[in-house]
C-alpha positions, 0 to 999 in steps of 0.5 A, a space after each residue: 500500500 502506497 503512503 498518502 501524506 498531507 502537509 497543511 500550511 495555514 496561509 499568512 497565519 498570524 496576519 490571517 488570524 488578526 484580520 479575522 478578529 479585526 474585520 475592518 482590516 480585510 483587503 488591506 495591507 497588514 503585517 504582524 511585527 515586533 515592537 517598532 518603538 523598541 526597534 524590534 521591528 521585523 516583519 513576522 508575517 504579512 497579508 497577501 495585499 502587503 506581499 503584492 506591495 513588496 513586503 517580505 518576511 524578516 524585512 525591517 518595518 522601516 523598509 516595509 513602510 518604504 515599499 508599502 506606505 499604507 502598511 498596517 503593522 500589528 504587534 503579535 498576539 501569541 496566545 491567540 495564535 497558539 489557540 488557533 494552532 491547537 484548533 487546527 491540530 485538533 481538526 487534523 486529528 479527526 482524520 489521523 492519529 499521526 499528526 506532526 506539527 511543524 511550527 504553529 502553522 504547519 503540520 503533516 498528517 498520515 492519511 494512508 489508512 483513511 484513503 486506502 493508500 490512494 493519492 486521489 482519495 487523499 486529495 479528496 480528503 485534503 479538499 474536505 479539510 481545507 473547506 472545514 478550516 475555512 468554514 470552522 476557523 475562518 482562515 484558509 490553508 494550502 495543502 500538499 498531498 504526496 507519498 512522502 513528507 518532503 514532496 507533501 511540503 513542497 505541494 503545500 507551497 505550489 498553489 497558495 493561497 487556499 490551494 491544493 496540489 497532489 505530487 505523485 510518482 507520475 508527475 513529480 519530475 514535472 512539478 518538483 524538478 523545475 523548482 529552485 534548489 532552495 525550495 527543497 526542505 533541508 537546503 538553507 541559504 549556505 547550502 543553496 549558495 554552495 550548490 550555486 557555485 557547483 552549477 546546481 540551481 534546481 531540485 532537478 539538478 540535485 536529483 540528477 547530480 552524481 551522488 558521489 559529487 554531492 557527497 564530496 561537496 556536502 558530505 552525508 547531507 549531499 546524499 540525503 538531499 539527493 534522496 529527497 529530490 528523487 522522492 526517496 524519503 521514507 521518514 514517518 509522520 510522528 505524533 509528538 505526545 510530549 514537549 521535546 527536551 530543550 537542548 539549548 537556549 538562545 537569546 538576543 536583543 535589539 537595542 532601542 538606540 545605536 551603541 556609541 561607546 564602550 560604556 553603552 556596550 558594557 550596559 547591554 552586556 
C-alpha cells in the first residue's frame, strides 16, 4: 500500500488570524511585527495585499513602510495564535492519529489508512479539510498531498493561497524538478549558495547530480538531499505526545538606540 501524506500550511497565519478578529482590516495591507518603538521591528508575517506591495518576511518595518506606505503593522498576539494552532491540530486529528506539527502553522498528517493508500482519495480528503478550516476557523490553508513528507511540503507551497496540489510518482519530475534548489526542505541559504557555485540551481539538478559529487561537496547531507529530490524519503509522520527536551537556549536583543561607546556596550552586556 502506497503512503498518502498531507502537509497543511495555514496561509499568512498570524496576519490571517488578526484580520479575522479585526474585520475592518480585510483587503488591506497588514503585517504582524515586533515592537517598532523598541526597534524590534521585523516583519513576522504579512497579508497577501502587503506581499503584492513588496513586503517580505524578516524585512525591517522601516523598509516595509518604504515599499508599502499604507502598511498596517500589528504587534503579535501569541496566545491567540497558539489557540488557533491547537484548533487546527485538533481538526487534523479527526482524520489521523499521526499528526506532526511543524511550527504553529504547519503540520503533516498520515492519511494512508483513511484513503486506502490512494493519492486521489487523499486529495479528496485534503479538499474536505481545507473547506472545514475555512468554514470552522475562518482562515484558509494550502495543502500538499504526496507519498512522502518532503514532496507533501513542497505541494503545500505550489498553489497558495487556499490551494491544493497532489505530487505523485507520475508527475513529480514535472512539478518538483523545475523548482529552485532552495525550495527543497533541508537546503538553507549556505547550502543553496554552495550548490550555486557547483552549477546546481534546481531540485532537478540535485536529483540528477552524481551522488558521489554531492557527497564530496556536502558530505552525508549531499546524499540525503539527493534522496529527497528523487522522492526517496521514507521518514514517518510522528505524533509528538510530549514537549521535546530543550537542548539549548538562545537569546538576543535589539537595542532601542545605536551603541556609541564602550560604556553603552558594557550596559547591554
